[in-house]
ZAMARGU-4260 file (C-alpha; in steps of 0.2 Angstrom, whole numbers, plus 5000, padded with zeros to 4 digits):
<rodrens>
0) 4825/5156/4910 | 4834/5150/4893 | 4848/5164/4896 | 4850/5153/4914 | 4850/5138/4903
5) 4863/5142/4892 | 4876/5150/4904 | 4874/5135/4916 | 4878/5125/4901 | 4892/5135/4896
10) 4898/5134/4914 | 4898/5116/4914 | 4905/5114/4896 | 4919/5125/4903 | 4921/5113/4920
15) 4923/5101/4909 | 4936/5105/4899 | 4947/5113/4914 | 4946/5095/4921 | 4953/5089/4901
20) 4968/5101/4901 | 4975/5091/4917 | 4970/5075/4913 | 4977/5078/4894 | 4996/5086/4905
25) 4995/5072/4913 | 4992/5059/4903 | 5008/5069/4890 | 5019/5067/4906 | 5015/5048/4908
30) 5020/5046/4888 | 5036/5055/4892 | 5039/5044/4907 | 5037/5030/4900 | 5046/5035/4883
35) 5063/5040/4895 | 5058/5022/4904 | 5060/5014/4888 | 5076/5023/4881 | 5083/5017/4897
40) 5077/5000/4896 | 5085/4997/4878 | 5101/5008/4885 | 5103/4993/4895 | 5101/4978/4884
45) 5112/4986/4871 | 5126/4984/4883 | 5121/4967/4888 | 5119/4964/4870 | 5135/4970/4865
50) 5144/4963/4880 | 5138/4944/4875 | 5144/4948/4857 | 5161/4953/4860 | 5164/4939/4876
55) 5151/4926/4870 | 5163/4910/4872 | 5168/4917/4889 | 5151/4919/4894 | 5146/4903/4887
60) 5163/4894/4896 | 5158/4900/4914 | 5144/4890/4916 | 5153/4876/4907 | 5157/4862/4923
65) 5176/4856/4922 | 5182/4841/4932 | 5173/4837/4948 | 5165/4854/4949
</rodrens>
């Protein structure tokens, strides 16, 4: 009987470890995807910042009403 319990406990433990591994892999994939998305967003924001720095006066002037507009 004790051997059966130990065997059952061992199988249960193995089953839990097997379930944790795919979850860990999914979590790692999500982290990689999130990091890639953050990097892409940072690149876009850098581009916007560069354009605004170089053309700030033009950008502001585009919103200024002229005459009867």
